[in-house]
N, C-alpha and C positions, 0 to 999 in steps of 0.2 A: 042562651046567654048565660054566662057565668053568674052565679048568685051572690058571690061576695068577693072581696079583694084577695083572698088567699089564693084565688086561681091565677093571680098575676105576680111576676117578680116584685120584690120589695122596692125596686128602684122606681117603680111606677106609682107609688103611693099618693105622692103630691099631685101627680096627673090625673089619677082617679078623683082626688078631691076636686079637681077642676072640672071634670067632664062628666063625673058620676059613672058607676059601674056599667050601666048599660051603654052610655056614650062611649066610654073607653073600650068596651068590648068590640064596638063597631071600628074603632081606631085599629084595634089589633088585628081584625079580619080584613083590613084594607090593604090594597096594593097601590103604590105611588111611583110613576115613572119621572125621574129628574133628567131632563135632556138639556145638556149644556152644564158643564161643571166648572165653570170659572168662579169668580167672587160671589155671585148671586147663588148659582146652583149648588156649590159646595156648601155654603151655609145652610140653604134650604134642605139639602138631604141630610145634613148632620141634625138639624133641628127635628125633621120628621121622624128620624130613627130614634132619637132621644125621646120625642113625643110618644112613641109607641106604636107607629105604623109597623105592621106585621111583615110587609114585603116591600122592599125599596129596590127599584130598577134604575140603574145608573148607566147614562148614555152620553158618550163623548168620544170624539176620535183624536183629540188633541194629546200632546206630551206636556208635561209640566215645565214651564220656563222659569228662569230666575226672576224675571219681572213680575211672575204670578204670586211670588211668595208673600208680597205685602198684604195681600187680601185673601190668602187661603187659610181656613181655620185648622187644618191639621196636617199640611205638608211641611217638610223640612228641607234644607239645603240638599241633603243626601238624596231627595226624591227628584231632583231636576233631571229631566230626560226620560223619566218613567210615565206610563200612560196615567192620565188623570183617573180614569176608571179604576185602575188597579191601586193607586195610592188610596183613593177614598174608600173602596171595598175593604182593603186591608184594615183602615182605620175603624170603620164601622163594625166589622166582624170582631175586633179586639174590644170595643167599647159597648157594643149593643149585640152580644152574642146570641140572644134569643131572637134577633130580627134576621130574616132572609134577605140576603143582598145578591143581587143579579147585575154584575157589570156586563155591559155590552159596548165594546170598543167600536163604535160605528159613527160615521157622519150622517145625521139625520137628513134625509130628503125624501122626495117621492119613491126612490128605487129601494130605500131601505126601512120604509114606515111598517110595511106588512110584517117584517120580522120582529120589529119592536112591538107593535100592537098585538101581536099573537100572544104575548104575555098577559094580555087583558088587564091593563092597569084601570083602577077606579078613577084616579086623578092623574093628570099630567102637570108637571112644572115646566114651563117654557122659559128657559134661562139661556136661549141661543142668542149670540151677539149679532150674527149676519142677518141682513133682511131677507134674503130669498129663502133659506132654510127655515126662518122663523115663520114666515108667511106660509110656507108649505105645511108646517106643523099645525098652525092654527087653522088652516083650512081643513086638514084631515081631521082634526078633533072635532070641528064643527060639523063636518059632513058625517062622521062616525058617531056623533052624539057622545064623545067622550069629554068629561069634566076637564077644565084646564084653567090654570091661573098663570097668567104671563107677566113677565118682568119687561118693563120698558127701560129706557136708559138710566143707569145708576151712577155712571162715571161723571166726573167733573162736578158733582153736587155736594154741598156740605150744610145745608139747611134742612134739618130733619123735620121741621115744621112744614115744609112744602110737599111731603109724601102724601099722595092721595091714594084711595083704592076704590074700585067700582068697575062698570062695564067699560070695555076698550072703546066703545063709540061715545062714551062720555068724557074721555080723556082730553086734556087741554095742554098747550104750551109744549110738551115734549116733542121734539122733532121726530124721533123714531116712531112713536105712537102715531104721528100724522102720516108718515109714509106707509105704516102698517095698515091703518085704516083705509087709505086710497086703494092699496092693492086689493084688500079683501072686498071692498065694495065691488070692484071690477070682477071679482070671483062669485058674487052673489053670497057673500058670507055677511051675515047680519049680527045682530046683538046677542049676548048670551056668553061673551068671552070675559072673563073676570081678569083684572090686571092691576098692577102696581106702578105708578109713575110718580114724577116730580113736576111740580109747577114751577121750579126754580129755573130761571133762564140758563141755557147751556153754555158752558164754557168753550173756548177755542179748541180746535183739532190741532194735534201736533203731528210731526213727521212719523211715517210708520217705523216701526222696529223690524227691519229686514231680518235681522237675526233671530227673531222670536217666531218667524213662520215655520210652524212644525207640522202642518197638516199638509196633505196631498191634494185636497179639495178646498174651494173657496178662494177668496181674494186676500191680498195683504190689506190690512185695515190700519188706518191712522190711529196712533195710540192716544188715548185719553187719559187725563190725570185722575187717579183714584187712590183711596186707601182702603183699609179693611172695614171701616165703619159703615159707609153708606151701602155697599153691597151686602154687608151683613144684615143691615136693617131691612132691606128690600127682601133677602132671603127668609128672614125670620117672620117678616110679615106675610109673606106667601105661605109659609109653613103653618102659620097661625089661622089663616084663612081656611086653608085645607083641613086642618084638624078640627076647627069649628064646624065646617060644613059636614064632614063625615059624621061627626058626632051629633049633629044636628042641634047644635047648641043655639043657633039662631042669631047670634050677635052680629055677624058679618053676612047674613043672608040679604 
């Protein structure tokens, strides 16, 4: 372990104050895969890289759409039509040059998980929107004993006091969490999956954005009202949980 903060770039001084030199050394040596780079995932990846994670793996198959710009922390209008992995990798390489960034333009499911997990992440951020690949990811993490923090539904919420963290099987109110729990029980997946959810009642679904369907896999999803704030808070909460756990700070254990 490094003996003093001179071993780290100056931009991490305040983070070292937060976690201590030994805890921060663990953060620098860690690898985290962020799977799903929408509103929640893009914020989580940015926070993890800024927080000092040494290796960030970015996984998504989508292209950036115009409607994504209201909740993406680093994309611009000129980025519309580009791969989300490419946009975020470019931003992180510029802002966090001492962090290794591995972009993987893949749709996560059972047929692609071996390629992604071959990079041996210490933690996984589940920021997938669709139920089936989300369940597949959580099942794989559970069976492979890979640490994962999962985001439940962040859209259509506005009351930040209703955000909760804990085990997925302790979550309440959130319709997405309910569907995920039912599926995982049928697959003999039990407790041990950390997640972030809201107990605020869910708003109505809106018609789908047909023009925004940029993936070759998955289904057209109804759009949900959202802004940058709630996905950002979900993403930063996930990043905080992971940084705390890696550094063994203990607050969120």
